[in-house]
Chimera marker file (.cmm) of the C-alpha trace (Angstrom):
<marker_set name="trace">
<marker id="1" x="-18.520" y="-35.945" z="-28.429" r="1" g="1" b="0" radius="0.5"/>
<marker id="2" x="-17.656" y="-32.534" z="-27.666" r="1" g="1" b="0" radius="0.5"/>
<marker id="3" x="-18.283" y="-30.842" z="-24.512" r="1" g="1" b="0" radius="0.5"/>
<marker id="4" x="-20.201" y="-27.250" z="-25.118" r="1" g="1" b="0" radius="0.5"/>
<marker id="5" x="-19.319" y="-24.268" z="-23.392" r="1" g="1" b="0" radius="0.5"/>
<marker id="6" x="-21.020" y="-21.443" z="-21.806" r="1" g="1" b="0" radius="0.5"/>
<marker id="7" x="-20.303" y="-18.330" z="-23.719" r="1" g="1" b="0" radius="0.5"/>
<marker id="8" x="-21.464" y="-14.699" z="-24.474" r="1" g="1" b="0" radius="0.5"/>
<marker id="9" x="-22.034" y="-11.675" z="-22.264" r="1" g="1" b="0" radius="0.5"/>
<marker id="10" x="-23.295" y="-10.645" z="-18.703" r="1" g="1" b="0" radius="0.5"/>
<marker id="11" x="-24.611" y="-7.385" z="-16.717" r="1" g="1" b="0" radius="0.5"/>
<marker id="12" x="-21.364" y="-6.995" z="-14.224" r="1" g="1" b="0" radius="0.5"/>
<marker id="13" x="-23.089" y="-7.141" z="-10.999" r="1" g="1" b="0" radius="0.5"/>
<marker id="14" x="-21.941" y="-5.084" z="-8.063" r="1" g="1" b="0" radius="0.5"/>
<marker id="15" x="-23.810" y="-5.218" z="-4.640" r="1" g="1" b="0" radius="0.5"/>
<marker id="16" x="-25.676" y="-7.297" z="-5.086" r="1" g="1" b="0" radius="0.5"/>
<marker id="17" x="-27.287" y="-5.192" z="-8.391" r="1" g="1" b="0" radius="0.5"/>
<marker id="18" x="-26.562" y="-5.376" z="-11.720" r="1" g="1" b="0" radius="0.5"/>
<marker id="19" x="-24.940" y="-2.177" z="-13.367" r="1" g="1" b="0" radius="0.5"/>
<marker id="20" x="-25.104" y="-1.215" z="-16.930" r="1" g="1" b="0" radius="0.5"/>
<marker id="21" x="-21.412" y="-2.329" z="-17.895" r="1" g="1" b="0" radius="0.5"/>
<marker id="22" x="-21.518" y="-6.080" z="-19.408" r="1" g="1" b="0" radius="0.5"/>
<marker id="23" x="-18.723" y="-8.578" z="-19.472" r="1" g="1" b="0" radius="0.5"/>
<marker id="24" x="-17.484" y="-11.326" z="-21.733" r="1" g="1" b="0" radius="0.5"/>
<marker id="25" x="-19.089" y="-14.967" z="-19.607" r="1" g="1" b="0" radius="0.5"/>
<marker id="26" x="-15.318" y="-16.041" z="-19.027" r="1" g="1" b="0" radius="0.5"/>
<marker id="27" x="-14.234" y="-12.645" z="-17.262" r="1" g="1" b="0" radius="0.5"/>
<marker id="28" x="-17.399" y="-12.592" z="-15.081" r="1" g="1" b="0" radius="0.5"/>
<marker id="29" x="-16.979" y="-16.237" z="-13.934" r="1" g="1" b="0" radius="0.5"/>
<marker id="30" x="-13.041" y="-16.523" z="-14.185" r="1" g="1" b="0" radius="0.5"/>
<marker id="31" x="-12.743" y="-13.853" z="-11.390" r="1" g="1" b="0" radius="0.5"/>
<marker id="32" x="-14.087" y="-15.658" z="-8.224" r="1" g="1" b="0" radius="0.5"/>
<marker id="33" x="-15.904" y="-12.866" z="-6.581" r="1" g="1" b="0" radius="0.5"/>
<marker id="34" x="-17.832" y="-11.505" z="-9.686" r="1" g="1" b="0" radius="0.5"/>
<marker id="35" x="-18.992" y="-15.385" z="-10.141" r="1" g="1" b="0" radius="0.5"/>
<marker id="36" x="-20.298" y="-15.865" z="-6.209" r="1" g="1" b="0" radius="0.5"/>
<marker id="37" x="-21.839" y="-12.321" z="-7.389" r="1" g="1" b="0" radius="0.5"/>
<marker id="38" x="-23.383" y="-13.779" z="-10.306" r="1" g="1" b="0" radius="0.5"/>
<marker id="39" x="-24.656" y="-17.036" z="-8.548" r="1" g="1" b="0" radius="0.5"/>
<marker id="40" x="-26.358" y="-14.940" z="-5.574" r="1" g="1" b="0" radius="0.5"/>
<marker id="41" x="-28.396" y="-12.664" z="-8.245" r="1" g="1" b="0" radius="0.5"/>
<marker id="42" x="-29.428" y="-15.252" z="-10.227" r="1" g="1" b="0" radius="0.5"/>
<marker id="43" x="-31.032" y="-17.310" z="-7.329" r="1" g="1" b="0" radius="0.5"/>
<marker id="44" x="-32.772" y="-14.339" z="-5.771" r="1" g="1" b="0" radius="0.5"/>
<marker id="45" x="-33.567" y="-12.546" z="-9.441" r="1" g="1" b="0" radius="0.5"/>
<marker id="46" x="-33.006" y="-15.778" z="-11.782" r="1" g="1" b="0" radius="0.5"/>
<marker id="47" x="-35.555" y="-18.242" z="-13.550" r="1" g="1" b="0" radius="0.5"/>
<marker id="48" x="-34.933" y="-21.983" z="-13.491" r="1" g="1" b="0" radius="0.5"/>
<marker id="49" x="-33.325" y="-21.514" z="-16.746" r="1" g="1" b="0" radius="0.5"/>
<marker id="50" x="-30.843" y="-18.244" z="-15.904" r="1" g="1" b="0" radius="0.5"/>
<marker id="51" x="-30.270" y="-20.422" z="-13.210" r="1" g="1" b="0" radius="0.5"/>
<marker id="52" x="-29.240" y="-23.668" z="-14.811" r="1" g="1" b="0" radius="0.5"/>
<marker id="53" x="-26.968" y="-21.384" z="-17.128" r="1" g="1" b="0" radius="0.5"/>
<marker id="54" x="-25.022" y="-19.113" z="-14.263" r="1" g="1" b="0" radius="0.5"/>
<marker id="55" x="-24.517" y="-22.888" z="-12.265" r="1" g="1" b="0" radius="0.5"/>
<marker id="56" x="-22.905" y="-24.146" z="-15.608" r="1" g="1" b="0" radius="0.5"/>
<marker id="57" x="-20.815" y="-21.138" z="-16.359" r="1" g="1" b="0" radius="0.5"/>
<marker id="58" x="-19.531" y="-21.239" z="-12.687" r="1" g="1" b="0" radius="0.5"/>
<marker id="59" x="-18.809" y="-24.971" z="-12.832" r="1" g="1" b="0" radius="0.5"/>
<marker id="60" x="-16.842" y="-24.004" z="-16.238" r="1" g="1" b="0" radius="0.5"/>
<marker id="61" x="-15.019" y="-21.678" z="-15.267" r="1" g="1" b="0" radius="0.5"/>
<marker id="62" x="-14.414" y="-22.025" z="-11.694" r="1" g="1" b="0" radius="0.5"/>
<marker id="63" x="-14.019" y="-25.582" z="-12.055" r="1" g="1" b="0" radius="0.5"/>
<marker id="64" x="-15.972" y="-26.420" z="-8.991" r="1" g="1" b="0" radius="0.5"/>
<marker id="65" x="-19.415" y="-26.369" z="-8.445" r="1" g="1" b="0" radius="0.5"/>
<marker id="66" x="-21.950" y="-24.201" z="-7.410" r="1" g="1" b="0" radius="0.5"/>
<marker id="67" x="-24.598" y="-25.233" z="-4.649" r="1" g="1" b="0" radius="0.5"/>
<marker id="68" x="-27.855" y="-23.478" z="-5.244" r="1" g="1" b="0" radius="0.5"/>
<marker id="69" x="-30.261" y="-23.489" z="-2.246" r="1" g="1" b="0" radius="0.5"/>
<link id1="1" id2="2" r="1" g="1" b="0" radius="0.2"/>
<link id1="2" id2="3" r="1" g="1" b="0" radius="0.2"/>
<link id1="3" id2="4" r="1" g="1" b="0" radius="0.2"/>
<link id1="4" id2="5" r="1" g="1" b="0" radius="0.2"/>
<link id1="5" id2="6" r="1" g="1" b="0" radius="0.2"/>
<link id1="6" id2="7" r="1" g="1" b="0" radius="0.2"/>
<link id1="7" id2="8" r="1" g="1" b="0" radius="0.2"/>
<link id1="8" id2="9" r="1" g="1" b="0" radius="0.2"/>
<link id1="9" id2="10" r="1" g="1" b="0" radius="0.2"/>
<link id1="10" id2="11" r="1" g="1" b="0" radius="0.2"/>
<link id1="11" id2="12" r="1" g="1" b="0" radius="0.2"/>
<link id1="12" id2="13" r="1" g="1" b="0" radius="0.2"/>
<link id1="13" id2="14" r="1" g="1" b="0" radius="0.2"/>
<link id1="14" id2="15" r="1" g="1" b="0" radius="0.2"/>
<link id1="15" id2="16" r="1" g="1" b="0" radius="0.2"/>
<link id1="16" id2="17" r="1" g="1" b="0" radius="0.2"/>
<link id1="17" id2="18" r="1" g="1" b="0" radius="0.2"/>
<link id1="18" id2="19" r="1" g="1" b="0" radius="0.2"/>
<link id1="19" id2="20" r="1" g="1" b="0" radius="0.2"/>
<link id1="20" id2="21" r="1" g="1" b="0" radius="0.2"/>
<link id1="21" id2="22" r="1" g="1" b="0" radius="0.2"/>
<link id1="22" id2="23" r="1" g="1" b="0" radius="0.2"/>
<link id1="23" id2="24" r="1" g="1" b="0" radius="0.2"/>
<link id1="24" id2="25" r="1" g="1" b="0" radius="0.2"/>
<link id1="25" id2="26" r="1" g="1" b="0" radius="0.2"/>
<link id1="26" id2="27" r="1" g="1" b="0" radius="0.2"/>
<link id1="27" id2="28" r="1" g="1" b="0" radius="0.2"/>
<link id1="28" id2="29" r="1" g="1" b="0" radius="0.2"/>
<link id1="29" id2="30" r="1" g="1" b="0" radius="0.2"/>
<link id1="30" id2="31" r="1" g="1" b="0" radius="0.2"/>
<link id1="31" id2="32" r="1" g="1" b="0" radius="0.2"/>
<link id1="32" id2="33" r="1" g="1" b="0" radius="0.2"/>
<link id1="33" id2="34" r="1" g="1" b="0" radius="0.2"/>
<link id1="34" id2="35" r="1" g="1" b="0" radius="0.2"/>
<link id1="35" id2="36" r="1" g="1" b="0" radius="0.2"/>
<link id1="36" id2="37" r="1" g="1" b="0" radius="0.2"/>
<link id1="37" id2="38" r="1" g="1" b="0" radius="0.2"/>
<link id1="38" id2="39" r="1" g="1" b="0" radius="0.2"/>
<link id1="39" id2="40" r="1" g="1" b="0" radius="0.2"/>
<link id1="40" id2="41" r="1" g="1" b="0" radius="0.2"/>
<link id1="41" id2="42" r="1" g="1" b="0" radius="0.2"/>
<link id1="42" id2="43" r="1" g="1" b="0" radius="0.2"/>
<link id1="43" id2="44" r="1" g="1" b="0" radius="0.2"/>
<link id1="44" id2="45" r="1" g="1" b="0" radius="0.2"/>
<link id1="45" id2="46" r="1" g="1" b="0" radius="0.2"/>
<link id1="46" id2="47" r="1" g="1" b="0" radius="0.2"/>
<link id1="47" id2="48" r="1" g="1" b="0" radius="0.2"/>
<link id1="48" id2="49" r="1" g="1" b="0" radius="0.2"/>
<link id1="49" id2="50" r="1" g="1" b="0" radius="0.2"/>
<link id1="50" id2="51" r="1" g="1" b="0" radius="0.2"/>
<link id1="51" id2="52" r="1" g="1" b="0" radius="0.2"/>
<link id1="52" id2="53" r="1" g="1" b="0" radius="0.2"/>
<link id1="53" id2="54" r="1" g="1" b="0" radius="0.2"/>
<link id1="54" id2="55" r="1" g="1" b="0" radius="0.2"/>
<link id1="55" id2="56" r="1" g="1" b="0" radius="0.2"/>
<link id1="56" id2="57" r="1" g="1" b="0" radius="0.2"/>
<link id1="57" id2="58" r="1" g="1" b="0" radius="0.2"/>
<link id1="58" id2="59" r="1" g="1" b="0" radius="0.2"/>
<link id1="59" id2="60" r="1" g="1" b="0" radius="0.2"/>
<link id1="60" id2="61" r="1" g="1" b="0" radius="0.2"/>
<link id1="61" id2="62" r="1" g="1" b="0" radius="0.2"/>
<link id1="62" id2="63" r="1" g="1" b="0" radius="0.2"/>
<link id1="63" id2="64" r="1" g="1" b="0" radius="0.2"/>
<link id1="64" id2="65" r="1" g="1" b="0" radius="0.2"/>
<link id1="65" id2="66" r="1" g="1" b="0" radius="0.2"/>
<link id1="66" id2="67" r="1" g="1" b="0" radius="0.2"/>
<link id1="67" id2="68" r="1" g="1" b="0" radius="0.2"/>
<link id1="68" id2="69" r="1" g="1" b="0" radius="0.2"/>
</marker_set>
């Protein structure tokens, strides 16, 4: 069974605010600090679907689980 991967681009998050800069998902979630920023921003401002995707991307690129509230 083929495993699906989270790909695409996301806005870079700096100081809990999105910027106009777009990053590939691999780059954003491969950087531990940016991955945490993405997750925290999604918890505060995202829909359930967006939060789910962020958690999956975090797990995929960091190799660990992002724990939500």
